[in-house]
C-alpha positions as CSV (number, residue, x, y, z in Angstrom):
1,M,80.4,99.3,97.6
2,S,78.7,97.0,100.1
3,K,77.1,98.6,103.2
4,S,78.7,98.3,106.6
5,E,77.1,96.2,109.2
6,S,76.0,99.4,111.0
7,S,74.3,100.7,107.8
8,Q,72.6,97.4,107.2
9,L,71.3,97.3,110.8
10,M,69.9,100.8,110.5
11,D,67.9,99.7,107.5
12,S,66.6,96.7,109.5
13,I,65.7,99.0,112.4
14,G,63.8,101.2,110.1
15,T,61.7,98.2,109.0
16,W,61.2,97.1,112.6
17,I,60.0,100.6,113.6
18,R,57.4,100.6,110.8
19,R,56.3,97.2,111.9
20,I,55.4,98.3,115.5
21,D,53.5,101.4,114.4
22,D,50.2,99.5,114.7
23,T,50.8,98.7,118.4
24,P,47.7,100.1,120.2
25,G,48.4,103.5,121.8
26,W,51.9,103.9,120.4
27,K,51.2,106.6,117.8
28,E,49.1,108.5,120.4
29,W,51.9,108.4,122.9
30,Q,54.4,109.7,120.4
31,R,52.1,112.6,119.5
32,A,51.6,113.4,123.2
33,K,55.4,113.4,123.8
34,I,56.1,115.6,120.8
35,A,53.3,118.0,121.9
36,A,54.8,118.2,125.4
37,A,58.2,118.9,124.0
38,M,57.0,121.6,121.7
39,D,55.0,123.3,124.4
40,S,58.2,123.8,126.3
41,V,59.7,125.9,123.5
42,E,59.5,129.6,124.2
43,G,57.2,131.4,121.8
44,Y,55.4,128.2,120.7
45,R,53.2,127.3,123.6
46,H,49.5,127.2,122.7
47,R,48.2,124.7,125.2
48,A,49.5,123.0,128.3
49,S,50.8,119.5,127.7
50,D,52.1,117.2,130.4
51,L,54.8,114.7,129.5
52,P,53.0,111.4,129.2
53,D,54.0,108.4,131.3
54,E,56.5,106.0,129.7
55,F,54.9,103.8,127.0
56,K,54.9,100.1,127.8
57,F,54.9,97.6,124.9
58,P,53.8,94.0,125.2
59,D,56.6,92.0,126.8
60,D,58.0,90.5,123.6
61,I,58.2,93.8,121.8
62,E,59.4,95.6,125.0
63,S,62.6,93.5,125.0
64,Q,63.1,94.1,121.3
65,H,62.6,97.9,121.9
66,E,65.2,97.9,124.7
67,A,67.7,96.2,122.4
68,I,67.0,98.6,119.5
69,M,67.1,101.7,121.7
70,S,70.3,100.7,123.5
71,Y,72.0,100.2,120.2
72,L,70.8,103.6,119.0
73,N,72.1,105.2,122.2
74,L,75.4,103.5,121.6
75,N,75.5,105.0,118.1
76,V,74.7,108.5,119.5
77,C,77.6,108.1,122.0
78,L,80.0,107.5,119.1
79,H,78.8,110.6,117.3
80,S,79.3,112.6,120.5
81,L,82.9,111.3,120.7
82,Q,83.5,112.2,117.0
83,Q,82.2,115.8,117.7
84,C,85.1,116.3,120.1
85,E,87.4,116.7,117.1
86,F,85.6,119.9,116.0
87,Y,85.4,121.2,119.6
88,F,89.2,121.0,119.7
89,R,89.5,122.8,116.3
90,R,87.4,125.8,117.4
91,F,87.8,128.4,120.1
92,P,84.7,130.6,120.2
93,F,85.4,132.5,123.4
94,R,87.9,135.2,122.4
95,S,86.0,138.0,124.1
96,S,85.2,136.1,127.3
97,W,87.0,135.2,130.5
98,I,87.4,131.5,129.3
99,S,91.1,130.9,128.5
100,K,92.6,128.7,125.8
101,E,94.0,126.6,128.7
102,D,90.6,126.1,130.2
103,H,89.0,125.3,126.9
104,I,91.4,122.6,125.8
105,R,91.4,121.1,129.3
106,N,87.6,121.0,129.4
107,I,87.4,119.3,126.0
108,C,90.0,116.8,127.0
109,E,87.9,115.9,130.0
110,M,84.8,115.6,127.9
111,Y,86.7,113.4,125.4
112,F,87.8,111.0,128.1
113,S,84.3,110.8,129.5
114,R,82.9,109.6,126.2
115,F,84.9,106.3,126.5
116,Y,83.3,105.6,129.9
117,E,79.9,106.4,128.5
118,F,80.4,104.1,125.5
119,K,81.6,101.3,127.8
120,S,78.6,101.6,130.0
121,R,76.2,101.8,127.1
122,L,77.9,98.9,125.4
123,K,77.3,96.7,128.5
124,R,73.6,97.7,128.5
125,C,73.2,97.0,124.8
126,L,74.8,93.6,124.9
127,N,72.7,92.6,127.9
128,A,69.6,93.8,126.1
129,I,70.5,91.8,123.0
130,N,70.9,88.7,125.1
131,M,67.3,89.1,126.3
132,T,66.0,88.7,122.7
133,I,68.2,85.9,121.3
134,D,68.7,82.2,121.7
135,G,72.1,81.6,123.2
136,E,74.2,84.4,124.7
137,L,76.8,87.0,123.7
138,D,79.9,87.0,125.8
139,V,79.4,90.4,127.5
140,G,82.3,90.1,129.9
141,K,84.9,89.3,127.1
142,T,83.8,92.3,125.0
143,L,83.9,94.7,127.9
144,K,87.4,93.5,128.9
145,G,88.6,93.9,125.3
146,F,87.2,97.5,125.3
147,A,88.9,98.3,128.6
148,R,92.2,96.9,127.3
149,D,92.0,98.8,124.0
150,F,91.1,102.1,125.7
151,D,92.9,101.7,129.0
152,Q,94.6,105.1,128.8
153,E,91.4,107.1,128.1
154,L,89.5,105.2,130.8
155,R,92.2,105.7,133.4
156,A,92.3,109.4,132.6
157,R,88.5,109.6,133.0
158,N,88.7,107.8,136.3
159,A,91.4,110.2,137.6
160,I,89.4,113.2,136.6
161,H,86.2,111.9,138.2
162,H,87.8,110.8,141.5
163,H,91.0,112.9,141.9
164,D,91.8,116.1,140.0
165,Q,91.3,117.9,136.8
166,F,93.2,116.8,133.7
167,D,96.5,118.3,133.0
168,D,99.6,117.7,130.8
169,L,102.8,119.6,130.0
170,A,101.4,121.2,126.9
171,I,98.4,122.5,128.7
172,Q,100.6,123.8,131.5
173,G,102.8,125.5,129.0
174,I,99.8,127.3,127.4
175,G,98.7,128.5,130.8
176,I,102.2,129.7,131.8
177,A,102.7,131.5,128.5
178,T,99.3,133.1,128.7
179,M,100.0,134.4,132.2
180,M,103.5,135.7,131.1
181,G,101.8,137.5,128.2
182,T,99.7,139.6,130.6
183,D,102.8,141.0,132.3
184,E,104.1,144.1,130.5
185,R,107.5,143.7,132.1
186,V,108.1,140.4,130.3
187,G,106.9,141.3,126.8
188,P,104.1,140.6,124.4
189,G,106.1,137.7,122.7
190,W,104.6,135.3,125.3
191,Q,101.1,135.9,123.9
192,L,102.4,134.5,120.5
193,V,104.0,131.6,122.3
194,A,100.6,130.8,123.9
195,R,98.8,131.0,120.6
196,I,101.3,128.7,118.8
197,G,101.2,126.2,121.7
198,Y,97.4,126.2,121.7
199,R,97.2,125.6,118.0
200,R,99.7,122.8,118.0
201,S,98.1,121.1,121.1
202,S,94.5,121.4,119.8
203,R,95.5,120.0,116.4
204,E,97.2,117.0,118.0
205,W,94.1,116.3,120.2
206,A,91.8,116.7,117.2
207,E,93.8,114.1,115.3
208,R,93.8,111.8,118.3
209,V,90.0,112.0,118.5
210,K,89.7,111.2,114.8
211,R,92.0,108.2,115.2
212,R,90.5,106.8,118.4
213,S,86.9,107.3,117.1
214,K,87.7,104.9,114.3
215,D,88.8,102.4,116.9
216,V,85.6,102.7,118.9
217,E,83.6,102.4,115.6
218,H,84.9,98.8,115.3
219,Y,83.0,98.0,118.5
220,L,79.8,99.5,117.1
221,D,80.1,97.6,113.9
222,A,80.7,94.4,115.9
223,V,77.5,95.0,117.9
224,A,75.6,95.6,114.6
225,K,77.0,92.4,113.1
226,A,75.9,90.4,116.2
227,M,72.4,91.9,116.0
228,L,72.1,91.1,112.3
229,E,73.2,87.5,113.0
230,H,71.3,86.7,116.2
231,C,68.3,89.1,116.4
232,T,65.8,87.1,114.3
233,F,63.0,89.6,115.0
234,L,64.7,92.0,112.7
235,D,64.2,89.6,109.8
236,E,60.4,89.8,109.9
237,P,58.9,91.8,107.0
238,V,56.8,95.0,107.5
239,D,53.5,93.4,106.6
240,S,53.9,90.4,108.9
241,Q,51.6,91.9,111.6
242,E,48.8,92.4,109.1
243,T,49.2,88.9,107.8
244,K,49.0,87.6,111.4
245,K,45.8,89.6,112.0
246,K,44.2,88.1,108.9
247,A,45.2,84.6,109.9
248,V,43.4,85.2,113.3
């Protein structure tokens, strides 16, 4: 089975990372950053380490680094979207004041937000790629396609951000049944209704996440394909820098 464009690109990125390891100061900066992070962990601290200033590559490598990192951040965003499926499938708050209604609503809002995040990171990634290639990718066309394909999710995110919390009839039904179940005069049967409604709704949302994540993945693969085709700096072998030094 042949590798997907995303898998091929990750292999090329690994080669590129090994190639820049000899950039003066790069390894030292990485060690300082790791030390600062570890010193913030409770129980580990053995010396005070300040977070180092952001590392600055030479201009040509800096533009390549921005393109690589923006793609990796786009990849992370897809994984965060995919994780929403498992958040919908689990309710870990049975002994707390967080209700099933609150839980499913909050996960829905997080799910919608992932699409806005991916769109924003997609724009940054494509613009960063354009800084490293001859010619130009059509950023506007790609973003319009994404907005069209995920119009419902982006509209819901916009409404949540600017107007009111997310709600639908299923979530409302879960909330009403839960409230009725706390009234002894009505009967405990409503608690069962709430549980059944929650399980059905969470299952439907989990399946939606799974389906729509695959749709988003097509955009990640398209970006990977574009980088493999146009980012010629990814084709350079690992030992190219050493060869250049010897030539000088």
